[in-house]
N, C-alpha and C positions, 0 to 999 in steps of 0.2 A: 536581705529584708529592706524594704523601703524606709527611708528616714521620715520621721514625723515632721510635718510642716507647722511651724509655730505662727499663730495669728499675729498680725501687726499690733493689735491692741494689747496682747499679752506681753509682747516685747517692750512696748512703751511703759506699761505698768511696772515691769521688772527694772528697767534702767532708771526710771524716775524715783521708784521707791528705794533704790540702792543708796541714795544720798540722805535719806531721812534717818533721824536718830531713833535708836531703839528697834530698828528692823533687823530681824534675824533672817539670814539668808536661807537656812534650812526650812524655816516655817513659810517664808515667801515662796520658795520653790514648790513646797507641797501644795500651797494654796493655788498656785498658777499651773500646777501639774507639768512642771518642767524639771530637768535635772540641774544640778549645780554647775556642771560643765557648760550647759546651754546658757545659764544665767551669766556666767563670767565671760563667755564668748561675746554675747551681745553688749555687755558692759564695756569690754575693750573696744569693740567697734564703735560704740556711741562716743566714747572718749576720743577716738582717733578721727572719726568721720562725721559725727553728728547724725542727724536723721537718715542720711544716705546709707549709713552702716547697718541699718536694720532691714534693708531691702534684701529679699532672698537672692542668693547667688547660684549660678549654674554649677552643678556638681560634675560637669564634664571635665575630664582630665586635660591638662595643657597639651599633652602629646599622647599618641596611641601607637605603640610599636606594631600593632597589627594592621594599621591603616595603610592601604596600598599607595604607591607613589603617584604623583600627578601625571607622570609620563605614561604609566601603565593605565591609569584611568582614562587618559586621552586616547590610548590605543583601543580600549574597550569601546569608547564612544565612536571611534572611527569605524570599527568593525560593525557596530550596530547600524551605522548609517550607510555603509557601502556594500555589505553582503547582499547579494541579490535574492536570497531565500533563507528561511530558517535563521532568524537573527536573535534567538533567545540566548539566555545565559549559558546553557549547556553547549550550544553550538559555538558561541564565542570562546568558551574554554577550550574546545577542540582546536580552533584556529590559533589561539595563543600558543598552545603546545606545539603545533606544527610549524610555527614561525620562530620558535626559540624564546618566547617571552616566559617569565615566571608565571605560573598558573595559580591564581588564588582559588578559593572554593567557589562553587556555583552560586552559593548564597551571597558571597562578597561581591561577585560580578553583578548580581541582581540588585544589590543595595547601591552599587555605583550607578547603575542605570536609573534607579529611582531618584538618587540625588541630582542627577543631571536632567531630570524631567523627561526621560525617554521611555518610561514604563508607567502606565496608568494602573493603579491597584484595582483588582477585580475580586473583592472578598467573597462575592457570591459564588465564585467557581470553587469546585471541590475536586481533588484529584480522583481520577477514575480507578476502579479496582484493577489490580494487576491481572493480566492474562498470561497463561502459560503457553508460549508460542512454540509451535512445532517447526522444525527446520531440518531439511534434508542434510546429511552429513558432508556431502561433497558438492563442488561446483559441477554443474551439468547433470546432477542427479535428477532434477525436475525443473522444467520451465513452466511458468504460468502465462497463459495467453488470454487476452480479452480485448474489447474495443470500447471506446467511449466517444461521445459526440462533442463537437465544438461548433461554434458559429463564426463565419467569416464576417468581414466588415459590411458586406452587402446584406447580411441577414441569412445567407444560405447556410444550411446545416451540413456539416461534413463530419467525418469520423477519424479517429486515430486508433489504428490497430497496433498493439504493442505487446512485448514479451519480456518477462523479468525472470532471472535465475533465482530460484527459491533460496539457495544456500547463501549466495553473496549479495543479493539484491541488485545485481548488475542488470541494467536494462539492455538486453542484447539487440533489440530492434524496436523501432517505432516508425510507422508509416502513416502519412495522411492519405485518406482515400475517400471516395464518394459514398461508401456504405460498408457495413459489416458483412461482406460476402465471403464465400469460401475461397475465391481467388485471392482476395485481399489477405485473408488469413495465411494462405499457403505462400504467397509472395513475401510476406513479412517473415515467415518462418525461414524461407530460403535466404533472405538477407541476413538473418541471425546466424545461420549455419556457416555462411561464408567467412564470418569473422571469428566465431567462437566454437565451431565444431558442432557435432550432433549430440543432443541430450539423450539420456536413458529413458526419460519420461516426459510427457507433455500433459499439463493439467489445464482443464477448461471447464466452463459451464456448459449448459445444454443448448446453446444457441445453434441454429441450423447452419451457421457457417462453419461449425466445428464438428457436428455429429448429426447423424440421422436417427438418433435414439427414439425420437418421438415422430418420425416420419415412416411409420409402419416398419421400423427396424431396418431401414435401408442404410447401407454403409456408403457414406459419401466419399468423394475423392480425398479429402483431407485425412479422414480416418484410414482409408486404404493405403495412402502414401506412407503414413506413419508406421502402419503394420508391416509394409514391405521393407522399410528401413530397420525394423526390429525395435521401434520406439513404442513403449507402452503408452496408451492414451487413458488418462485417469479423468473421469467425469465427476463433477460435484453433484451432491444430492440436490434435488429440487428445493428451492427456497433455503439454501444453505450457502450463502456467499463466502463464509469464512474459509472454505476450502481454497479459494483463490484470493484470500484476503490481502496478500502482499501486492498483487497487481491492482486491486481495488484501492488500496492505500496510496499507491504511486499515482493513480489518477488524480487524487486530491492534491498531491504535491505539484503535479504537472499543471493542473488547471489554475492553482493559486499563482504559479509563476506566469502562465500565459495571460492571466488577467492584468498583470503589471506591464505587459508589452503592448505596443500598437497592434490593433487587430489586423491580422493578415488579410490581404485582398484576394488571395488565390490559394489553391492547394500547394503549388510550389513554394510560395512565401511561408505558408504554415510549416512545410517540410523543412525549410531553412531554420525556422525557429526551433523545431524539434531536434534537428541535428546539433545546434548550439547547446541546447539544454541537456541532451544526452551526454555530450562531452563534459559539461560542468558537473552533472549529477554523478557520472561514473568515475571521473578522474579527480575532481577537486572538492566535492562536497563531503565533509565528514558525516557519516551515517550514525545516528544515535543507537540504532539496534546493533551496530557493529563496533560499539565502544570507541567511536571516533575514527575508525578506518574508513577509507573510501571503498565503494563496491569493487573497483578494479583491484585494489590491494587484497581484498578478501578473496576474490576469484583466483588470483595468482598464488595465494598462500596455501592452496590445497590441491591435490591431484584432481583431474577432471574425470567424471564418470563417462562411460560410452554406452551405446545401445547394445542389445543382445542380438542374437540371430533373428532373421525374419520370423515374424509371428504368423502361424497358419491361421487362416480365416475359419472361425467356428461354423459348423453346419447350421442351417436354418430350415425349419420345417413349418409349412403353412398349408391350409386347405384353400384351393381356388376353384371358383365356379366356371365351368366350360360354357362359353357363349354359344349362341345359335349358329354362329359360323364355324364352331369347332375349334376355338382357341381359348387359351387362358392368358391373363395378363401377369407379367412378372417384372416389376420395376418399370423400366421404359420399353420393355420388349413384349411381343405377343408370341406365344408358343403354340404351334398347331398340334392338335391331338386327334382331330377327326370329328366330323359333324355327328357321327353316330353316338358321341359321348355328350352331346349338348344337354345342358341342364344338370349334369352330374358334378359332384364335388371330387376334385382330384387332389391327392396329397402330393405336395411339392417338397422335395428335400434338396436343398442347394448347398454346395460346398464351393464357394467362389463362383466361377462360371460353369461348373459342372452340375448339371441338373438331372435329377431322377424323379420320374413321375409314377405314381401308383394309383390304380383304381381299386375298387372294392374287392376284386378277385385276384389281385396281384400286380406285378410289374407291368406298366404301360409302355414306357420308353425311357431311354437315356440320351442325353445330348450335351454338347458343350456350346455355350452361347457364342454366336458369331457377332462381335460388337459392331461390325460394319453394316448390319441389317437390323431393322426394327422387328421384322417378322421372321420367326424361326420355323421353317416348314417341317412337316412331319416325315418327309422323305418319300412319301407315296406320290404317284403321278396325280395330277389334278383331275377332277371329275368324280362321278359316282363310282363306287367300287363295283367290279363286275359281279353279276348274279351267279350264285352257285348253280351248277348244272344238276339237273334231277335225273 
């Protein structure tokens, strides 16, 4: 409980009345609303120091056993100034532990930073509500892939395609590229597999560089390659970025660091910056979500998951209209069915490159797509069919 502060006027009345005849201490204390102990304390100070003895004194103790040493406080300040990223009290505590220093509480580190003028109080901020985060149980259980844009010194917009391991937060690859294309996504994936092996799953949003989900159901090469390798492709729900939240959060960290660096003049210069940052992020930066471990330490501390057997392509069924020339369109191909079927709707059932066509009265034809030709002929000789003899 806080001690009561006695007004200077009350102190003067107490010490001056103490020398008067007939003054009773108990009655004087009741009148001034102070205790006898307070009265005698100020009386002693008045006798020893005069008016200066009545000035309020600091109640701070002469020494505090819990106060950190000057050397430790200097080390906290050094880390705050020299760490390239994430210089908060929690991160400083991780670095102190990793270098063998005694580690005070996070609150003590924060107070040291405040004492040295390195933290500006922001009382308007409030802690966010805690989220229950999902995490795959093993390294390589699932990789998250995404792209984010960046601007070179010339003002030219470029992109960074990157992949993070969901379990360990290890950034397995990051490539600077001209745009978020399917080729850039697959090249980045191949870079990652050369160093870290194949994952069991790949998670992405619905960008056209990752999936043909909204391109009339077309399976693009990125999806097909994953399927052939036995890697499950998990797509996020539209307008639900939390599915790939770890890679989204990494983009914030990456851009915050890039903003402290000289702007790259070219894609190769940006790639050099990315390579340095990945080494720092994976090998040296303690990760708060990993309780101070680095992503590499987390990745190596558990067995790595692997893909399953190749995944068969599911069949697709669609109706297609026969053109006046007697062909239907199927993805980038044209399949001949005969001019006599012009204007009819044909049911197409596709299982990979194996196509079966049905008309209203039954099977029309079967074929296997020849990827070297755009037009898939119907096998009949060109020209009008011969007239039936009467």
